[in-house]
MIDOSE-1310 file (N, C-alpha, C; in nm, 2 decimals, decimal comma, always signed):
residues 181
msrv	+0,08/-0,12/+0,00/+0,00/+0,00/+0,00/+0,09/+0,12/+0,00; +0,05/+0,22/-0,08/+0,13/+0,34/-0,09/+0,08/+0,44/+0,01; +0,16/+0,49/+0,10/+0,12/+0,59/+0,20/+0,10/+0,72/+0,13; +0,18/+0,76/+0,03/+0,16/+0,88/-0,04/+0,03/+0,88/-0,13
gkkp	+0,02/+0,77/-0,20/-0,10/+0,75/-0,29/-0,23/+0,76/-0,23; -0,24/+0,71/-0,10/-0,37/+0,71/-0,03/-0,42/+0,85/+0,01; -0,33/+0,94/+0,02/-0,37/+1,08/+0,07/-0,44/+1,15/-0,04; -0,56/+1,21/-0,02/-0,62/+1,29/-0,12/-0,56/+1,43/-0,13
itvp	-0,57/+1,49/-0,25/-0,51/+1,62/-0,27/-0,63/+1,72/-0,26; -0,62/+1,82/-0,17/-0,72/+1,92/-0,16/-0,69/+2,03/-0,27; -0,79/+2,06/-0,35/-0,78/+2,15/-0,46/-0,81/+2,29/-0,40; -0,71/+2,39/-0,42/-0,73/+2,52/-0,37/-0,84/+2,60/-0,45
kgve	-0,89/+2,71/-0,39/-0,99/+2,79/-0,46/-0,92/+2,85/-0,59; -1,00/+2,86/-0,70/-0,95/+2,91/-0,82/-0,88/+2,82/-0,91; -0,87/+2,69/-0,87/-0,81/+2,59/-0,95/-0,91/+2,48/-0,99; -0,91/+2,45/-1,12/-1,00/+2,35/-1,17/-0,92/+2,22/-1,22
vavn	-0,96/+2,11/-1,17/-0,90/+1,98/-1,21/-1,00/+1,90/-1,29; -0,96/+1,85/-1,41/-1,05/+1,77/-1,49/-0,98/+1,64/-1,52; -1,04/+1,53/-1,50/-0,99/+1,40/-1,52/-1,07/+1,33/-1,63; -1,00/+1,29/-1,74/-1,07/+1,23/-1,85/-0,99/+1,10/-1,89
grsv	-1,02/+0,99/-1,83/-0,95/+0,87/-1,85/-0,81/+0,88/-1,78; -0,70/+0,87/-1,85/-0,57/+0,88/-1,79/-0,52/+1,02/-1,81; -0,59/+1,11/-1,88/-0,55/+1,25/-1,90/-0,60/+1,34/-1,78; -0,51/+1,42/-1,73/-0,55/+1,52/-1,62/-0,51/+1,66/-1,67
tvkg	-0,61/+1,75/-1,66/-0,59/+1,89/-1,69/-0,61/+1,97/-1,57; -0,52/+2,06/-1,54/-0,53/+2,15/-1,42/-0,52/+2,29/-1,47; -0,62/+2,38/-1,44/-0,62/+2,52/-1,48/-0,62/+2,60/-1,35; -0,54/+2,71/-1,36/-0,53/+2,80/-1,24/-0,49/+2,94/-1,29
tkgq	-0,45/+3,02/-1,19/-0,42/+3,16/-1,22/-0,30/+3,18/-1,31; -0,20/+3,09/-1,30/-0,08/+3,11/-1,38/-0,08/+3,03/-1,51; -0,19/+2,96/-1,54/-0,20/+2,89/-1,67/-0,26/+2,76/-1,66; -0,23/+2,67/-1,75/-0,29/+2,54/-1,76/-0,18/+2,44/-1,79
vqge	-0,19/+2,32/-1,72/-0,10/+2,21/-1,73/-0,18/+2,09/-1,76; -0,12/+2,01/-1,85/-0,19/+1,88/-1,89/-0,09/+1,77/-1,87; -0,13/+1,65/-1,82/-0,04/+1,54/-1,80/-0,12/+1,41/-1,81; -0,04/+1,30/-1,81/-0,09/+1,16/-1,82/-0,07/+1,09/-1,69
lpps	-0,16/+1,01/-1,64/-0,14/+0,92/-1,53/-0,08/+0,80/-1,57; +0,00/+0,73/-1,48/+0,06/+0,60/-1,51/-0,06/+0,50/-1,54; -0,03/+0,39/-1,62/-0,13/+0,29/-1,64/-0,17/+0,22/-1,51; -0,30/+0,18/-1,51/-0,36/+0,11/-1,40/-0,38/+0,19/-1,27
igaa	-0,37/+0,32/-1,29/-0,41/+0,41/-1,17/-0,52/+0,50/-1,22; -0,63/+0,50/-1,14/-0,74/+0,59/-1,17/-0,75/+0,71/-1,08; -0,81/+0,82/-1,12/-0,82/+0,94/-1,04/-0,97/+0,99/-1,05; -1,01/+1,05/-0,95/-1,15/+1,10/-0,94/-1,15/+1,23/-0,86
vamn	-1,23/+1,33/-0,91/-1,25/+1,46/-0,84/-1,38/+1,45/-0,77; -1,38/+1,48/-0,64/-1,50/+1,47/-0,56/-1,51/+1,59/-0,46; -1,63/+1,63/-0,42/-1,65/+1,73/-0,32/-1,66/+1,66/-0,18; -1,58/+1,71/-0,08/-1,59/+1,65/+0,05/-1,60/+1,77/+0,15
egvs	-1,71/+1,79/+0,21/-1,74/+1,90/+0,30/-1,71/+2,03/+0,24; -1,75/+2,05/+0,12/-1,74/+2,18/+0,05/-1,61/+2,21/-0,01; -1,51/+2,11/-0,01/-1,38/+2,13/-0,06/-1,36/+2,02/-0,17; -1,31/+2,06/-0,28/-1,28/+1,96/-0,39/-1,15/+1,88/-0,35
evtf	-1,16/+1,75/-0,37/-1,04/+1,67/-0,35/-1,02/+1,57/-0,47; -0,89/+1,54/-0,49/-0,86/+1,45/-0,60/-0,81/+1,32/-0,53; -0,87/+1,21/-0,56/-0,83/+1,08/-0,50/-0,78/+0,99/-0,61; -0,69/+0,90/-0,57/-0,63/+0,80/-0,66/-0,65/+0,66/-0,61
tpqg	-0,68/+0,57/-0,71/-0,71/+0,43/-0,67/-0,63/+0,34/-0,78; -0,57/+0,24/-0,73/-0,50/+0,14/-0,82/-0,61/+0,05/-0,88; -0,59/+0,02/-1,01/-0,68/-0,07/-1,08/-0,62/-0,21/-1,09; -0,60/-0,27/-0,97/-0,53/-0,40/-0,97/-0,48/-0,43/-0,83
npkq	-0,37/-0,50/-0,82/-0,31/-0,53/-0,69/-0,24/-0,41/-0,64; -0,28/-0,36/-0,52/-0,22/-0,23/-0,47/-0,07/-0,25/-0,43; -0,03/-0,37/-0,39/+0,11/-0,39/-0,36/+0,20/-0,38/-0,48; +0,16/-0,43/-0,59/+0,24/-0,41/-0,71/+0,24/-0,27/-0,77
lsas	+0,13/-0,20/-0,75/+0,12/-0,07/-0,81/+0,15/+0,04/-0,71; +0,20/+0,02/-0,59/+0,22/+0,12/-0,49/+0,31/+0,23/-0,54; +0,42/+0,20/-0,62/+0,51/+0,30/-0,67/+0,44/+0,39/-0,77; +0,36/+0,33/-0,86/+0,29/+0,41/-0,96/+0,18/+0,50/-0,89
wgta	+0,12/+0,44/-0,79/+0,01/+0,51/-0,71/+0,07/+0,64/-0,65; +0,18/+0,63/-0,58/+0,24/+0,75/-0,52/+0,29/+0,85/-0,63; +0,34/+0,80/-0,74/+0,39/+0,88/-0,85/+0,28/+0,96/-0,91; +0,17/+0,90/-0,93/+0,05/+0,97/-0,99/+0,00/+1,08/-0,90
rslv	+0,00/+1,06/-0,77/-0,04/+1,16/-0,68/+0,06/+1,28/-0,68; +0,19/+1,25/-0,68/+0,29/+1,35/-0,68/+0,28/+1,43/-0,81; +0,26/+1,37/-0,92/+0,25/+1,44/-1,05/+0,14/+1,54/-1,05; +0,02/+1,50/-1,00/-0,10/+1,59/-1,00/-0,08/+1,70/-0,89
anmi	-0,01/+1,67/-0,78/+0,01/+1,77/-0,68/+0,11/+1,87/-0,73; +0,21/+1,83/-0,81/+0,30/+1,93/-0,87/+0,23/+2,01/-0,98; +0,13/+1,96/-1,05/+0,06/+2,04/-1,15/-0,02/+2,15/-1,07; -0,09/+2,11/-0,96/-0,16/+2,21/-0,89/-0,07/+2,32/-0,83
egvt	+0,04/+2,28/-0,78/+0,14/+2,38/-0,72/+0,19/+2,47/-0,84; +0,21/+2,41/-0,95/+0,26/+2,49/-1,07/+0,16/+2,60/-1,11; +0,03/+2,57/-1,12/-0,06/+2,67/-1,16/-0,10/+2,77/-1,06; -0,07/+2,74/-0,93/-0,09/+2,84/-0,82/+0,03/+2,92/-0,79
kgft	+0,14/+2,86/-0,76/+0,27/+2,93/-0,72/+0,37/+2,94/-0,84; +0,38/+2,83/-0,92/+0,48/+2,83/-1,02/+0,61/+2,77/-0,96; +0,71/+2,74/-1,05/+0,84/+2,69/-1,01/+0,94/+2,78/-1,07; +1,05/+2,80/-0,99/+1,16/+2,88/-1,04/+1,29/+2,81/-1,00
iqmk	+1,39/+2,83/-1,09/+1,53/+2,78/-1,06/+1,62/+2,90/-1,10; +1,71/+2,93/-1,01/+1,81/+3,04/-1,03/+1,95/+2,97/-1,06; +2,02/+3,03/-1,15/+2,15/+2,98/-1,19/+2,25/+3,10/-1,20; +2,38/+3,06/-1,18/+2,48/+3,16/-1,20/+2,59/+3,12/-1,30
ligv	+2,64/+3,21/-1,37/+2,75/+3,19/-1,46/+2,88/+3,24/-1,39; +2,97/+3,15/-1,37/+3,09/+3,19/-1,30/+3,21/+3,17/-1,39; +3,28/+3,27/-1,42/+3,40/+3,26/-1,51/+3,42/+3,39/-1,58; +3,54/+3,42/-1,62/+3,58/+3,55/-1,68/+3,52/+3,54/-1,83
gyra	+3,44/+3,64/-1,86/+3,38/+3,65/-1,99/+3,25/+3,57/-2,01; +3,21/+3,49/-1,91/+3,08/+3,42/-1,92/+2,97/+3,51/-1,90; +2,88/+3,50/-2,00/+2,76/+3,59/-1,99/+2,64/+3,53/-2,07; +2,52/+3,58/-2,04/+2,40/+3,53/-2,11/+2,31/+3,64/-2,14
tvqg	+2,24/+3,63/-2,25/+2,13/+3,73/-2,29/+2,02/+3,65/-2,35; +1,90/+3,71/-2,34/+1,78/+3,65/-2,40/+1,75/+3,74/-2,52; +1,74/+3,67/-2,64/+1,71/+3,74/-2,76/+1,59/+3,67/-2,83; +1,47/+3,73/-2,80/+1,35/+3,67/-2,86/+1,32/+3,54/-2,78
kkln	+1,31/+3,43/-2,85/+1,28/+3,30/-2,80/+1,41/+3,22/-2,78; +1,53/+3,28/-2,77/+1,65/+3,21/-2,76/+1,73/+3,26/-2,64; +1,80/+3,17/-2,58/+1,90/+3,21/-2,47/+2,04/+3,20/-2,54; +2,11/+3,31/-2,54/+2,24/+3,32/-2,60/+2,34/+3,33/-2,49
mtlg	+2,44/+3,23/-2,49/+2,54/+3,23/-2,39/+2,68/+3,22/-2,44; +2,77/+3,29/-2,38/+2,91/+3,29/-2,41/+2,98/+3,22/-2,29; +3,03/+3,10/-2,31/+3,08/+3,02/-2,20/+3,23/+2,98/-2,21; +3,31/+3,06/-2,28/+3,45/+3,03/-2,30/+3,48/+2,94/-2,41
yshp	+3,39/+2,90/-2,49/+3,41/+2,83/-2,62/+3,45/+2,92/-2,73; +3,49/+2,87/-2,84/+3,52/+2,96/-2,96/+3,39/+3,00/-3,03; +3,28/+2,96/-2,99/+3,15/+2,99/-3,05/+3,04/+3,02/-2,94; +2,95/+3,11/-2,97/+2,84/+3,13/-2,88/+2,74/+3,01/-2,88
idme	+2,67/+2,99/-2,77/+2,57/+2,88/-2,76/+2,43/+2,94/-2,76; +2,35/+2,90/-2,85/+2,21/+2,94/-2,86/+2,12/+2,82/-2,82; +2,03/+2,85/-2,73/+1,93/+2,75/-2,69/+1,79/+2,80/-2,71; +1,70/+2,72/-2,77/+1,56/+2,76/-2,78/+1,49/+2,75/-2,65
ipag	+1,42/+2,85/-2,61/+1,34/+2,85/-2,48/+1,21/+2,78/-2,51; +1,18/+2,67/-2,43/+1,06/+2,60/-2,46/+0,93/+2,68/-2,42; +0,82/+2,65/-2,49/+0,70/+2,72/-2,46/+0,66/+2,70/-2,32; +0,61/+2,81/-2,26/+0,56/+2,80/-2,12/+0,67/+2,84/-2,02
ltld	+0,79/+2,87/-2,06/+0,89/+2,91/-1,97/+0,92/+3,06/-1,99; +0,96/+3,13/-1,88/+1,01/+3,26/-1,89/+1,14/+3,27/-1,83; +1,23/+3,34/-1,90/+1,37/+3,36/-1,85/+1,40/+3,50/-1,82; +1,46/+3,53/-1,71/+1,50/+3,66/-1,67/+1,65/+3,66/-1,64
vkdq	+1,73/+3,74/-1,72/+1,87/+3,74/-1,71/+1,91/+3,88/-1,64; +1,98/+3,87/-1,52/+2,01/+3,98/-1,45/+2,17/+3,99/-1,45; +2,22/+4,11/-1,48/+2,36/+4,13/-1,48/+2,44/+4,04/-1,57; +2,38/+3,98/-1,67/+2,44/+3,89/-1,76/+2,50/+3,77/-1,70
teit	+2,49/+3,75/-1,57/+2,55/+3,63/-1,51/+2,45/+3,55/-1,42; +2,33/+3,60/-1,40/+2,23/+3,53/-1,32/+2,11/+3,51/-1,41; +2,07/+3,38/-1,42/+1,96/+3,34/-1,50/+1,85/+3,29/-1,40; +1,72/+3,34/-1,42/+1,61/+3,29/-1,35/+1,51/+3,22/-1,45
isgt	+1,49/+3,09/-1,43/+1,40/+3,01/-1,51/+1,27/+2,99/-1,44; +1,16/+3,03/-1,49/+1,03/+3,00/-1,42/+0,92/+2,95/-1,52; +0,83/+2,88/-1,46/+0,72/+2,82/-1,54/+0,63/+2,74/-1,46; +0,52/+2,69/-1,52/+0,42/+2,61/-1,44/+0,44/+2,46/-1,44
dkyt	+0,53/+2,41/-1,53/+0,55/+2,27/-1,54/+0,69/+2,24/-1,47; +0,69/+2,16/-1,36/+0,81/+2,13/-1,29/+0,91/+2,06/-1,37; +0,87/+1,96/-1,45/+0,96/+1,89/-1,54/+1,03/+1,98/-1,64; +0,95/+2,06/-1,71/+1,01/+2,14/-1,81/+1,11/+2,24/-1,76
vgqf	+1,08/+2,30/-1,64/+1,17/+2,40/-1,58/+1,30/+2,33/-1,54; +1,29/+2,21/-1,47/+1,41/+2,14/-1,43/+1,49/+2,09/-1,54; +1,42/+2,04/-1,65/+1,50/+1,98/-1,76/+1,57/+2,09/-1,84; +1,51/+2,21/-1,86/+1,58/+2,32/-1,93/+1,70/+2,37/-1,85
aanv	+1,68/+2,38/-1,71/+1,79/+2,42/-1,63/+1,90/+2,32/-1,64; +1,87/+2,19/-1,64/+1,98/+2,09/-1,65/+2,05/+2,10/-1,79; +1,97/+2,13/-1,89/+2,03/+2,14/-2,03/+2,13/+2,26/-2,03; +2,09/+2,37/-1,96/+2,17/+2,49/-1,96/+2,30/+2,46/-1,88
rakr	+2,29/+2,39/-1,77/+2,40/+2,36/-1,69/+2,50/+2,26/-1,76; +2,44/+2,17/-1,84/+2,53/+2,07/-1,91/+2,61/+2,14/-2,02; +2,58/+2,26/-2,06/+2,67/+2,33/-2,16/+2,80/+2,36/-2,11; +2,82/+2,39/-1,98/+2,95/+2,41/-1,92/+2,93/+2,38/-1,77
apep	+2,94/+2,25/-1,73/+2,93/+2,21/-1,59/+3,04/+2,27/-1,51; +3,02/+2,30/-1,38/+3,12/+2,36/-1,30/+3,24/+2,26/-1,29; +3,36/+2,31/-1,30/+3,48/+2,23/-1,29/+3,53/+2,24/-1,14; +3,60/+2,13/-1,09/+3,63/+2,13/-0,95/+3,76/+2,20/-0,91
fkgk	+3,84/+2,26/-1,00/+3,96/+2,32/-0,96/+3,95/+2,47/-0,94; +3,88/+2,54/-1,04/+3,86/+2,68/-1,02/+3,71/+2,72/-1,00; +3,62/+2,63/-1,02/+3,48/+2,65/-0,99/+3,41/+2,72/-1,11; +3,48/+2,73/-1,22/+3,41/+2,80/-1,34/+3,31/+2,71/-1,40
gvry	+3,20/+2,78/-1,45/+3,09/+2,70/-1,52/+2,96/+2,76/-1,48; +2,85/+2,68/-1,52/+2,72/+2,72/-1,49/+2,67/+2,63/-1,38; +2,62/+2,70/-1,27/+2,58/+2,62/-1,15/+2,45/+2,68/-1,10; +2,38/+2,60/-1,02/+2,26/+2,64/-0,95/+2,30/+2,74/-0,84
tneh	+2,22/+2,83/-0,81/+2,25/+2,93/-0,70/+2,28/+2,87/-0,57; +2,21/+2,77/-0,53/+2,23/+2,70/-0,40/+2,32/+2,58/-0,41; +2,39/+2,56/-0,52/+2,47/+2,44/-0,54/+2,61/+2,47/-0,48; +2,67/+2,37/-0,41/+2,80/+2,38/-0,35/+2,89/+2,29/-0,43
iamk	+3,00/+2,34/-0,49/+3,10/+2,26/-0,56/+3,21/+2,23/-0,47; +3,24/+2,10/-0,46/+3,36/+2,06/-0,37/+3,49/+2,08/-0,45; +3,56/+2,18/-0,41/+3,68/+2,22/-0,48/+3,80/+2,12/-0,45; +3,88/+2,10/-0,55/+4,00/+2,01/-0,54/+4,12/+2,10/-0,53
egkk	+4,22/+2,05/-0,47/+4,35/+2,12/-0,46/+4,43/+2,09/-0,59; +4,50/+2,19/-0,64/+4,57/+2,17/-0,76/+4,70/+2,10/-0,74; +4,78/+2,09/-0,84/+4,91/+2,01/-0,83/+5,00/+2,09/-0,74; +5,08/+2,01/-0,66/+5,18/+2,07/-0,57/+5,31/+2,06/-0,63
k	+5,40/+2,16/-0,59/+5,53/+2,15/-0,64/+5,63/+2,11/-0,53
């Protein structure tokens, strides 16, 4: 039995949740997010004491489906949080000459290579570049925000000797000692 999957999600005011088979659509003040439930997991929206709740039930043996059951609940909970609060990730560019700018629907970065790096900004994300070295990525879909941040970081991951590269604001890089003479 999944402890997470058994808990119902209370839907806040101003948020609409629609379940159509395995498809879940959540509408809120910050936008709309749509997702799919894992197979063999059912969802239902019901009123309980004047408050809307989303409940999840496995369509089979609960012991075998407990991981999918908890995952389904977490996915819908993240959708609801995304349309009410949103998700943000902050990143820093550390290195001499490292800078970033937003030009239309592209993120243009100079990261010490012989060529500039251009990345398409996915739909639903907003980027804010402050002082050419601090990037704030925000959006309603947790997966899209996190995946785009990981793609940006992968263009020049922080190196352990000088600490140069693209890193998350709250990330700590374990520095190594250089060669000794």
